C-alpha positions as CSV (number, residue, x, y, z in Angstrom):
1,M,46.4,-11.4,13.9
2,K,44.3,-10.1,10.9
3,S,43.6,-11.7,7.5
4,L,41.3,-11.1,4.5
5,Y,39.2,-13.9,3.0
6,S,37.4,-13.6,-0.3
7,Y,34.5,-15.6,-1.5
8,R,33.4,-15.5,-5.2
9,K,30.9,-17.6,-7.1
10,E,29.4,-17.0,-10.6
11,R,26.1,-18.4,-11.9
12,H,24.2,-18.2,-15.1
13,Y,20.3,-18.1,-15.2
14,A,17.8,-18.3,-18.0
15,K,16.0,-15.3,-16.5
16,P,16.8,-11.6,-17.2
17,P,18.3,-9.5,-14.3
18,E,15.0,-7.8,-13.5
19,A,13.5,-11.3,-12.7
20,I,16.6,-12.2,-10.5
21,W,16.8,-8.9,-8.6
22,P,13.9,-9.2,-6.2
23,F,15.4,-12.4,-4.7
24,V,19.0,-11.2,-4.4
25,A,17.9,-7.9,-2.9
26,D,15.6,-9.3,-0.3
27,T,18.3,-10.0,2.3
28,A,15.9,-10.3,5.2
29,R,14.2,-13.3,3.6
30,I,17.6,-14.8,2.6
31,N,18.8,-14.5,6.2
32,E,15.7,-16.1,7.6
33,L,15.8,-19.0,5.3
34,S,19.6,-19.4,5.9
35,G,18.9,-19.8,9.6
36,S,20.5,-16.5,10.7
37,P,19.3,-15.3,14.2
38,I,17.0,-12.3,14.7
39,Y,18.9,-9.4,16.2
40,R,18.3,-6.2,18.1
41,V,18.9,-2.7,16.7
42,E,19.5,0.6,18.4
43,E,19.5,3.8,16.3
44,R,21.6,6.8,17.2
45,A,22.0,10.1,15.4
46,D,25.5,11.7,15.0
47,A,26.2,15.4,15.0
48,H,25.6,15.5,11.2
49,G,22.2,14.0,11.4
50,R,23.1,10.6,10.0
51,I,21.6,7.6,11.9
52,H,23.9,4.8,13.0
53,R,22.2,1.4,13.4
54,L,23.9,-0.5,16.2
55,A,23.1,-4.2,16.2
56,S,23.7,-7.0,18.6
57,V,22.8,-10.7,19.0
58,G,23.6,-13.4,21.5
59,L,25.6,-16.3,20.3
60,G,26.1,-18.7,23.2
61,P,28.1,-16.9,25.9
62,L,29.1,-14.1,23.4
63,R,27.1,-11.0,22.5
64,L,28.2,-10.1,19.1
65,R,28.0,-6.3,18.3
66,W,28.2,-4.5,14.9
67,E,27.0,-1.5,12.9
68,D,24.8,-2.1,9.9
69,G,26.0,0.3,7.2
70,Y,23.7,1.7,4.5
71,S,23.8,-0.5,1.5
72,E,24.4,0.8,-2.0
73,W,22.3,-0.5,-4.9
74,Q,21.4,0.2,-8.5
75,E,18.2,-1.8,-9.1
76,N,18.5,-4.8,-11.4
77,R,22.3,-4.2,-11.5
78,R,24.3,-4.3,-8.3
79,I,23.9,-4.3,-4.5
80,V,26.7,-3.9,-1.9
81,Q,26.3,-4.4,1.8
82,V,28.7,-3.6,4.7
83,R,28.8,-4.6,8.4
84,D,31.5,-3.3,10.8
85,F,31.9,-5.5,13.8
86,R,32.8,-4.2,17.3
87,N,33.9,-7.6,18.6
88,G,34.1,-11.3,17.6
89,P,36.1,-13.1,15.0
90,I,35.2,-10.7,12.1
91,R,36.0,-7.0,11.8
92,R,34.4,-6.1,8.5
93,F,32.0,-8.0,6.2
94,T,31.4,-6.8,2.7
95,A,29.0,-8.6,0.3
96,A,28.1,-7.8,-3.2
97,V,25.9,-9.2,-6.0
98,D,26.5,-8.0,-9.6
99,L,23.9,-8.8,-12.3
100,H,24.8,-8.7,-16.0
101,P,22.6,-9.4,-19.0
102,D,23.7,-12.5,-20.8
103,G,21.7,-13.0,-23.9
104,I,18.1,-13.6,-22.8
105,G,19.4,-14.6,-19.3
106,S,21.7,-13.3,-16.7
107,R,25.3,-13.8,-15.4
108,V,25.3,-13.2,-11.7
109,V,28.5,-12.8,-9.6
110,Y,28.2,-13.3,-5.8
111,S,31.2,-12.0,-3.8
112,S,32.2,-11.2,-0.3
113,D,35.3,-10.0,1.5
114,I,35.7,-10.9,5.2
115,E,38.3,-9.4,7.4
116,C,39.1,-12.0,10.1
117,V,40.8,-11.4,13.4
118,G,42.1,-13.5,16.3
119,V,42.2,-17.2,16.7
120,L,38.5,-17.6,16.0
121,G,38.8,-15.7,12.8
122,W,41.7,-17.8,11.8
123,L,39.7,-21.0,12.4
124,A,36.7,-19.6,10.5
125,K,38.9,-18.9,7.5
126,N,40.9,-22.1,7.5
127,S,38.2,-24.6,8.5
128,G,36.0,-23.9,5.5
129,Q,33.2,-22.4,7.6
130,I,33.1,-19.2,5.7
131,D,32.7,-21.1,2.4
132,R,30.0,-23.2,3.9
133,E,28.0,-20.2,5.0
134,G,28.4,-18.5,1.7
135,D,27.3,-21.7,-0.2
136,K,24.2,-22.0,2.1
137,R,23.1,-18.5,1.4
138,L,23.7,-19.0,-2.3
139,A,21.6,-22.2,-2.2
140,V,18.8,-20.2,-0.6
141,I,18.9,-17.5,-3.3
142,E,18.9,-20.1,-6.1
143,K,15.8,-21.7,-4.4
144,L,14.0,-18.4,-4.4
145,I,14.9,-17.8,-8.0
146,A,13.6,-21.2,-9.0
147,E,10.4,-20.8,-7.1
148,G,9.7,-17.3,-8.5
149,D,7.7,-18.7,-11.5
150,L,5.5,-21.0,-9.5
151,A,1.9,-20.0,-9.5
152,D,0.3,-19.3,-6.1
153,H,3.5,-19.9,-4.3
154,V,5.4,-17.7,-1.9
155,P,9.1,-17.9,-2.7
156,G,10.8,-19.4,0.4
157,A,7.6,-21.0,1.8
158,S,8.2,-24.0,4.0
159,T,7.0,-27.4,2.9
160,E,7.1,-28.5,6.5
161,E,4.4,-28.0,9.1
162,V,5.5,-25.0,11.2
163,A,2.4,-25.1,13.5
164,K,1.6,-27.7,16.2
165,P,-1.2,-30.2,15.6
166,A,-3.6,-28.4,18.0
167,V,-3.0,-25.1,16.2
168,R,-3.6,-26.7,12.8
169,R,-6.9,-28.2,14.0
170,R,-8.0,-24.8,15.4
171,L,-7.1,-23.0,12.1
172,A,-8.8,-25.7,10.0
173,A,-12.1,-25.1,11.9
174,L,-11.9,-21.4,11.5
175,I,-10.9,-21.6,7.8
176,A,-13.9,-23.9,7.3
177,E,-16.1,-21.3,8.9
178,L,-14.5,-18.5,6.8
179,D,-15.0,-20.6,3.7
180,R,-18.8,-20.7,4.3
181,D,-18.8,-16.9,4.6
182,P,-19.5,-15.2,1.2
183,A,-16.9,-12.6,2.2
184,S,-14.2,-15.2,1.7
185,H,-14.9,-15.3,-2.1
186,G,-13.4,-18.9,-2.3
187,L,-10.0,-17.6,-1.1
188,A,-10.0,-19.1,2.4
189,Q,-7.7,-22.1,1.6
190,K,-5.2,-19.8,-0.1
191,L,-5.0,-17.7,3.1
192,S,-4.6,-20.8,5.2
193,D,-1.7,-22.2,3.1
194,F,0.0,-18.8,3.2
195,L,-0.3,-18.4,7.0
196,L,1.0,-22.0,7.6
197,H,4.0,-21.9,5.2
198,A,5.1,-18.3,4.4
199,P,8.3,-17.1,5.9
200,V,8.2,-14.7,8.8
201,V,9.2,-11.7,6.6
202,A,6.1,-12.2,4.6
203,L,3.8,-12.4,7.6
204,R,4.8,-9.3,9.5
205,A,2.9,-6.8,7.4
206,M,0.6,-8.7,5.0
207,R,-0.7,-6.4,2.2
208,P,-4.0,-7.7,0.7
209,L,-3.6,-5.8,-2.5
210,A,-0.2,-7.3,-3.2
211,L,-1.4,-10.8,-2.3
212,A,-4.5,-10.3,-4.6
213,R,-2.1,-9.8,-7.5
214,S,-0.1,-13.0,-6.7
215,W,-3.2,-15.0,-6.1
216,H,-4.8,-13.6,-9.4
217,A,-7.8,-12.5,-7.3
218,Q,-9.9,-9.4,-7.3
219,P,-8.5,-6.7,-4.9
220,Q,-11.9,-6.0,-3.3
221,D,-12.4,-9.7,-2.7
222,T,-9.0,-10.2,-1.1
223,V,-9.5,-7.2,1.2
224,E,-12.9,-8.5,2.2
225,L,-11.3,-12.0,2.9
226,F,-8.8,-10.3,5.3
227,L,-11.4,-8.3,7.1
228,A,-13.6,-11.4,7.6
229,A,-10.5,-13.4,8.8
230,Q,-9.8,-10.7,11.3
231,R,-13.4,-10.8,12.6
232,L,-12.9,-14.6,13.2
233,G,-9.7,-14.1,15.1
234,I,-7.3,-15.5,12.5
235,L,-5.6,-12.2,11.7
236,V,-4.8,-9.0,13.5
237,M,-5.2,-5.5,12.0
238,G,-2.4,-3.1,12.1
239,W,-3.0,0.6,11.4
240,D,0.5,1.7,10.4
241,L,1.6,5.3,10.4
242,L,4.4,5.2,7.8
243,C,7.4,7.5,7.7
244,P,7.1,9.6,4.5
245,R,10.8,9.0,3.7
246,C,11.8,5.4,4.6
247,R,8.1,4.1,4.6
248,G,8.8,2.3,7.8
249,A,5.9,1.8,10.2
250,K,7.0,3.9,13.2
251,S,3.7,3.5,14.9
252,S,1.3,0.6,14.6
253,V,-2.0,0.2,16.5
254,K,-4.8,-2.4,16.4
255,H,-7.7,0.1,16.5
256,L,-8.4,3.2,14.4
257,H,-9.2,5.3,17.5
258,E,-5.6,4.6,18.8
259,L,-3.9,6.1,15.8
260,P,-1.8,9.1,16.7
261,Q,-1.7,12.4,14.9
262,G,2.0,11.9,14.1
263,A,5.2,10.1,15.0
264,H,8.9,10.3,15.1
265,C,11.1,8.2,12.7
266,A,14.4,7.5,14.4
267,S,15.7,6.0,11.2
268,C,15.3,9.3,9.3
269,N,15.6,11.5,12.4
270,I,12.3,13.4,11.5
271,D,8.9,14.1,13.0
272,Y,6.0,13.7,10.7
273,G,2.2,14.0,10.7
274,R,-0.7,11.7,9.7
275,D,-2.0,11.7,6.2
276,F,-4.8,9.1,5.5
277,T,-4.1,9.5,1.7
278,R,-0.4,8.9,1.8
279,N,1.0,7.4,5.0
280,V,-1.7,5.5,6.9
281,E,-1.8,1.9,5.7
282,L,-3.9,-1.1,7.0
283,T,-1.8,-4.3,7.1
284,F,-2.4,-7.6,8.8
285,H,-0.5,-10.3,10.6
286,P,-1.4,-13.7,12.1
287,E,-2.9,-13.9,15.6
288,P,-0.1,-15.0,18.0
289,W,-1.8,-18.3,18.7
290,L,-1.3,-19.2,15.1
291,R,2.2,-17.9,14.1
292,P,3.9,-15.9,16.9
293,L,6.3,-13.6,15.2
294,P,9.6,-12.9,16.9
295,K,10.6,-9.3,17.5
296,G,13.8,-7.9,16.1
297,E,15.4,-7.6,12.7
298,L,16.6,-10.2,10.1
299,C,18.4,-7.7,7.9
300,L,18.3,-4.0,7.3
301,L,20.7,-4.0,4.4
302,G,18.7,-5.1,1.4
303,Q,16.2,-3.3,-0.8
304,G,13.6,-5.7,0.4
305,T,13.1,-3.6,3.5
306,T,12.6,-0.4,1.4
307,P,11.3,-1.7,-1.9
308,H,10.2,1.8,-3.1
309,V,13.9,2.9,-3.1
310,R,15.2,2.2,-6.6
311,F,18.7,3.6,-6.1
312,Q,20.9,4.3,-3.1
313,A,24.6,5.2,-3.0
314,E,27.1,7.2,-1.1
315,V,28.9,10.2,-2.6
316,A,32.0,11.7,-1.0
317,A,32.1,15.3,0.1
318,H,32.8,17.8,-2.7
319,S,32.7,15.1,-5.4
320,R,30.8,13.9,-8.5
321,K,29.6,10.4,-9.2
322,S,27.9,8.9,-12.3
323,L,26.2,5.6,-12.2
324,A,24.1,3.5,-14.6
325,V,20.4,3.6,-13.6
326,T,17.3,2.6,-15.4
327,L,14.0,4.0,-14.2
328,A,10.5,3.1,-15.4
329,P,8.3,6.1,-16.4
330,G,6.6,7.5,-13.3
331,P,6.9,9.9,-10.4
332,Y,10.1,9.9,-8.4
333,R,11.6,11.7,-5.4
334,F,15.3,12.6,-5.1
335,R,16.7,13.0,-1.6
336,T,19.4,11.8,0.8
337,I,19.2,9.3,3.7
338,E,20.4,12.1,6.0
339,A,17.7,14.6,7.0
340,G,17.5,17.4,4.5
341,G,15.8,18.6,1.4
342,E,14.1,16.6,-1.4
343,A,12.9,17.2,-4.9
344,D,10.3,15.5,-7.1
345,A,10.4,14.9,-10.8
346,P,8.7,12.6,-13.3
347,I,10.7,10.2,-15.5
348,A,9.3,10.1,-19.0
349,E,9.4,7.3,-21.6
350,D,12.8,8.3,-22.8
351,G,14.3,7.4,-19.4
352,V,16.1,10.7,-18.9
353,I,17.2,11.2,-15.3
354,P,18.0,14.7,-14.1
355,E,21.3,15.4,-12.4
356,V,21.1,16.0,-8.7
357,E,23.1,18.5,-6.6
358,A,23.3,18.8,-2.8
359,N,24.2,22.1,-1.4
360,G,23.8,22.7,2.3
361,T,20.4,21.1,3.1
362,D,19.0,21.7,-0.4
363,I,18.5,19.2,-3.2
364,V,18.5,20.8,-6.6
365,L,17.7,19.0,-9.9
366,R,19.6,20.0,-13.0
367,T,18.3,19.6,-16.6
368,P,18.9,18.3,-19.1
369,G,19.6,15.0,-17.6
370,H,20.9,11.7,-19.1
371,P,19.1,8.6,-20.3
372,G,20.1,5.5,-18.3
373,E,22.6,7.5,-16.2
374,F,22.4,9.3,-12.8
375,V,24.9,12.0,-12.2
376,I,25.3,13.2,-8.6
377,H,27.1,16.3,-7.3
378,N,27.7,16.5,-3.6
379,G,28.7,20.1,-2.8
380,T,28.6,19.7,1.0
381,D,31.4,19.1,3.5
382,R,30.4,15.6,4.4
383,P,29.6,12.3,2.5
384,L,25.9,11.8,1.8
385,F,23.8,8.8,0.7
386,F,21.6,9.7,-2.2
387,V,18.3,8.0,-2.9
388,I,15.8,7.8,-5.7
389,E,12.4,6.9,-4.4
390,D,9.5,5.6,-6.4
391,R,6.5,7.7,-5.4
392,D,4.0,5.2,-6.9
393,W,4.6,2.9,-3.9
394,A,0.9,3.3,-2.8
395,K,-0.4,1.1,-5.5
396,D,-0.2,-2.0,-3.2
397,A,-1.1,0.0,-0.1
398,L,-4.5,-0.4,1.6
399,T,-4.4,3.3,2.6
400,G,-6.7,4.7,5.3
401,E,-8.5,6.8,2.7
402,L,-9.2,3.7,0.6
403,V,-10.2,1.3,3.3
404,I,-12.7,3.5,5.2
405,A,-14.5,4.0,1.9
406,M,-15.0,0.3,1.4
407,P,-18.4,-1.2,2.1
408,A,-16.8,-4.4,3.5
409,F,-14.9,-2.4,6.1
410,R,-18.1,-0.7,7.2
411,R,-19.9,-4.0,7.4
412,L,-17.3,-6.3,8.9
413,C,-15.5,-3.7,11.2
414,P,-18.2,-1.5,12.7
415,E,-16.1,-1.1,15.8
416,Q,-13.2,0.6,14.0
417,L,-14.0,4.3,14.7
418,L,-12.0,7.4,15.1
419,R,-11.6,9.1,18.5
420,P,-14.5,11.5,19.4
421,G,-13.3,14.9,18.1
422,D,-10.6,13.4,15.8
423,E,-10.9,14.7,12.2
424,V,-9.2,13.0,9.3
425,E,-8.5,14.7,6.0
426,I,-9.6,12.6,3.0
427,G,-7.9,13.7,-0.2
428,R,-10.5,12.3,-2.6
429,V,-13.9,10.7,-2.3
430,A,-17.0,10.5,-4.5
431,I,-20.2,11.6,-2.7
432,V,-23.7,10.8,-4.0
433,F,-26.9,12.4,-2.6
434,T,-30.4,11.1,-3.6
435,D,-33.8,12.4,-2.8
436,L,-37.4,11.8,-3.8
437,Q,-39.2,14.3,-6.0
438,G,-42.5,15.5,-4.5
439,S,-42.1,13.5,-1.2
440,T,-44.4,15.9,0.7
441,K,-47.2,15.4,-1.9
442,M,-46.5,11.7,-1.8
443,Y,-47.2,11.5,2.0
444,D,-50.4,13.5,1.5
445,E,-51.7,11.3,-1.3
446,L,-50.7,7.9,0.1
447,G,-50.9,8.4,3.8
448,D,-48.1,7.8,6.3
449,V,-48.2,4.0,6.3
450,S,-48.1,3.5,2.5
451,A,-45.6,6.3,2.0
452,Y,-43.3,4.9,4.7
453,R,-43.4,1.5,3.0
454,L,-42.5,3.1,-0.4
455,V,-39.6,5.0,1.2
456,R,-38.4,1.9,3.0
457,D,-38.5,-0.1,-0.3
458,H,-36.7,2.7,-2.1
459,F,-33.9,2.7,0.5
460,A,-33.4,-1.1,-0.1
461,Y,-33.4,-0.4,-3.9
462,L,-30.7,2.2,-3.6
463,S,-28.6,0.2,-1.1
464,E,-28.4,-2.7,-3.4
465,R,-27.1,-0.6,-6.3
466,V,-24.6,1.2,-4.1
467,A,-23.3,-2.1,-2.8
468,R,-23.2,-3.5,-6.3
469,H,-20.8,-0.8,-7.4
470,H,-18.5,-1.0,-4.3
471,G,-19.9,2.0,-2.4
472,F,-21.7,2.2,0.9
473,I,-24.5,4.2,2.5
474,V,-23.1,6.8,4.9
475,K,-26.5,7.8,6.3
476,T,-30.1,8.6,5.5
477,V,-31.8,11.9,6.4
478,G,-35.6,11.8,5.9
479,D,-36.1,10.5,2.4
480,A,-32.5,11.4,1.3
481,V,-29.6,9.1,1.1
482,M,-25.9,9.9,1.2
483,A,-23.5,7.4,-0.2
484,A,-19.7,7.3,-0.8
485,F,-17.4,5.7,-3.2
486,H,-13.6,5.6,-3.4
487,D,-13.6,5.2,-7.2
488,P,-15.6,7.9,-9.1
489,A,-16.2,5.5,-12.0
490,D,-18.0,3.2,-9.6
491,A,-20.1,6.2,-8.4
492,V,-21.1,7.1,-12.0
493,R,-22.1,3.5,-12.7
494,A,-24.1,3.4,-9.5
495,V,-26.1,6.6,-10.2
496,L,-26.8,5.5,-13.7
497,S,-28.1,2.1,-12.5
498,M,-30.3,3.9,-9.9
499,Q,-32.0,6.1,-12.6
500,D,-32.0,3.4,-15.4
501,E,-33.7,0.8,-13.2
502,V,-36.2,2.9,-11.4
503,A,-38.9,2.1,-14.0
504,S,-38.6,-1.6,-13.0
505,F,-38.9,-0.6,-9.4
506,N,-42.1,1.3,-10.1
507,R,-43.7,-1.4,-12.3
508,G,-46.5,-3.3,-10.7
509,R,-46.6,-1.3,-7.5
510,S,-50.0,-0.3,-6.1
511,D,-48.7,3.1,-5.2
512,S,-47.5,5.8,-7.5
513,G,-43.8,4.8,-7.4
514,I,-40.9,7.2,-7.2
515,V,-39.0,9.9,-9.2
516,L,-35.4,10.1,-8.1
517,K,-33.1,13.2,-7.9
518,L,-29.4,12.4,-7.9
519,G,-26.3,14.5,-7.4
520,L,-22.7,13.4,-7.6
521,H,-19.5,15.2,-6.8
522,L,-15.8,14.3,-6.3
523,G,-13.5,16.2,-3.9
524,S,-11.8,16.3,-0.5
525,C,-13.5,16.2,2.9
526,I,-13.0,15.2,6.4
527,A,-14.0,11.9,8.1
528,V,-15.2,11.9,11.7
529,T,-17.1,9.6,14.1
530,A,-20.7,10.7,14.4
531,G,-23.5,8.7,16.0
532,D,-21.2,5.6,16.3
533,V,-20.4,5.5,12.6
534,L,-17.8,7.1,10.3
535,D,-19.2,10.1,8.6
536,Y,-18.0,12.6,6.0
537,F,-18.2,16.4,6.2
538,G,-16.9,19.2,4.1
539,S,-17.0,21.0,0.8
540,A,-17.3,17.9,-1.4
541,V,-20.3,16.7,0.7
542,N,-22.0,20.1,0.6
543,T,-21.4,20.4,-3.2
544,A,-22.9,17.0,-3.9
545,S,-26.0,17.8,-1.7
546,R,-26.5,21.1,-3.6
547,L,-26.0,19.5,-7.0
548,E,-28.9,17.1,-6.1
549,H,-31.1,20.2,-5.4
550,Q,-30.4,21.3,-9.1
551,C,-31.9,18.0,-10.3
552,R,-35.3,18.2,-12.0
553,G,-36.2,14.6,-11.3
554,G,-35.6,11.6,-13.5
555,E,-32.0,12.6,-14.1
556,A,-28.6,12.6,-12.5
557,I,-26.4,15.7,-12.0
558,I,-22.7,14.8,-12.3
559,S,-20.0,17.5,-11.7
560,Q,-17.1,18.1,-14.0
561,A,-14.8,17.3,-11.1
562,V,-16.0,13.7,-11.4
563,L,-15.7,13.6,-15.2
564,A,-12.1,14.7,-14.9
565,D,-11.4,11.0,-14.1
566,P,-10.9,9.1,-17.4
567,E,-12.8,5.9,-16.2
568,A,-15.7,8.0,-15.0
569,R,-16.0,9.7,-18.4
570,E,-15.8,6.3,-20.0
571,A,-18.7,5.1,-17.9
572,L,-20.8,7.8,-19.6
573,A,-20.0,6.7,-23.1
574,G,-23.0,6.5,-25.3
575,R,-25.2,8.6,-23.0
576,E,-26.9,11.8,-23.9
577,V,-25.6,14.6,-21.6
578,T,-26.4,18.2,-21.3
579,E,-23.8,20.6,-20.0
580,D,-24.9,23.1,-17.4
581,S,-23.6,25.2,-14.5
582,A,-24.9,26.9,-11.5
583,T,-23.7,29.1,-8.6
584,L,-24.4,27.0,-5.6
585,R,-25.2,28.3,-2.2
586,G,-22.0,29.1,-0.2
587,L,-19.8,29.0,-3.3
588,N,-18.4,32.0,-5.1
589,E,-17.7,30.4,-8.5
590,P,-20.2,28.5,-10.7
591,V,-20.0,24.7,-10.6
592,R,-20.0,23.0,-14.0
593,F,-21.9,19.8,-14.4
594,V,-23.8,17.5,-16.8
595,R,-27.4,16.4,-16.7
596,V,-27.8,12.7,-17.6
597,G,-31.2,11.2,-18.2
598,A,-32.3,7.6,-18.0
599,G,-30.8,5.3,-20.6
600,K,-32.8,4.0,-23.6
601,T,-33.5,0.7,-21.9
602,A,-35.0,2.5,-19.0
603,Q,-37.1,4.7,-21.2
604,A,-38.4,1.7,-23.1
605,A,-39.3,0.0,-19.8
606,S,-41.3,3.0,-18.6
607,S,-43.3,3.4,-21.8
């Protein structure tokens, strides 16, 4: 006995489709708030390399089994999801949401087709149970949509207390302690509210940079809050090694020294390596005593699990498909879900999308493309799921490269070190070297005790200015200081403040004061553990050190590699600079740089 049941509801909202989409596409959150059980998934590859996601969940005496298909979606327009059941009262479940512009708002159609079998299927169809389940999910979606505009609110957050009284008391004591710590920046109570009321899907991999945006807080402050909360035992760190295709965390460890060199993604059926710039991300989740998070999946079918994927659709073998797609300007990757080739292309302001052709394992882009339309050619002998992936996903990611260059990380997590002998490639870091001009003469004239005091005071002077501009001291060698910055503009501002304010440092001292030499360069290097701290080595470090040797004293040497960054150039606005170049020891080609003297305020202070 088999029958088909259809569910359809239409709603109108005063918000445009792009404001509605995040809530209809986040099916894991919808399932959690609808009371759906968490289920287990086993991934198996077929002979063609496509991964089949076989799911199961216990419902009383029955263990329900099904396969989660790959959803199709056109962001802000349409999403379709399919489940094929192996047993139970339903054989196939297909759900769709279609979004249509309607004036300044949206018309949204929710629909599903359920193939029912057996006596239980007949009862589900005729008892109204399917309608009730559909209406419950629709109510959840409408609640999420309504809460989307609320400031400092997580859509779907519970208004009820989810933690036991003893847990709430323990958390309140720790939050009070955190609130007294300057590292919390007044954000401790926001974190407490989030941890107590946010749904599970929002807690499994908390991203400080994303929360900073929703809290209207400074990113650096929010990261520091999370690091301080981890130190107090409120949060747990997770060093996630992300698959470069699906962005799933296929390996996650609590300590940096445990992070492997690579991993296997069963979802994409590929092996991949570690890249601190692109696929190592630091996330957080609550300590188990606070919010134990159940293992398993809530839903794999929605865009919410892969938010960087803007489009996903299946195209039959030896066929062509054209679909309406709108992409914001930026970098994109065109590929298939199945293991194979990929191709990158930027989308310009005109919204033109190149055509894509799959032949064998190759992905080829054809130009000219079409504005607002994506044309796909599948020239292979099998159906393929085509994907458009936003490559700018890392804007909310606290990447390994970024976090280990943050002073708060060095201060609050000194135990987080790489394995001895492990070398991590860092794609971009700004390195500053400082030294004192005439230090040997200074020791002869002042004597060891007075000279040491002057050097010690100058270390404190430099450290304060490095920290003020979001950098950190890597090490000191004799009278020299090595500092690092993730943002080259911060590095420029730091070296300018060091030179501009040195006259104030020297004023009123009984000794002769100091003359600083400063060199700044931007480039790639490697990070290693040396002397129980994270240290940097490589060409960028060597170049910065040798640029400092070009300094005549009372000026800063800044390489053109730094000034290629627009904000770094802006930081030099209004300053007199002299262009120069030199062939540095160990390099074949001359390095171009600018000499920057102290600012007018500093010159006036020294006169």
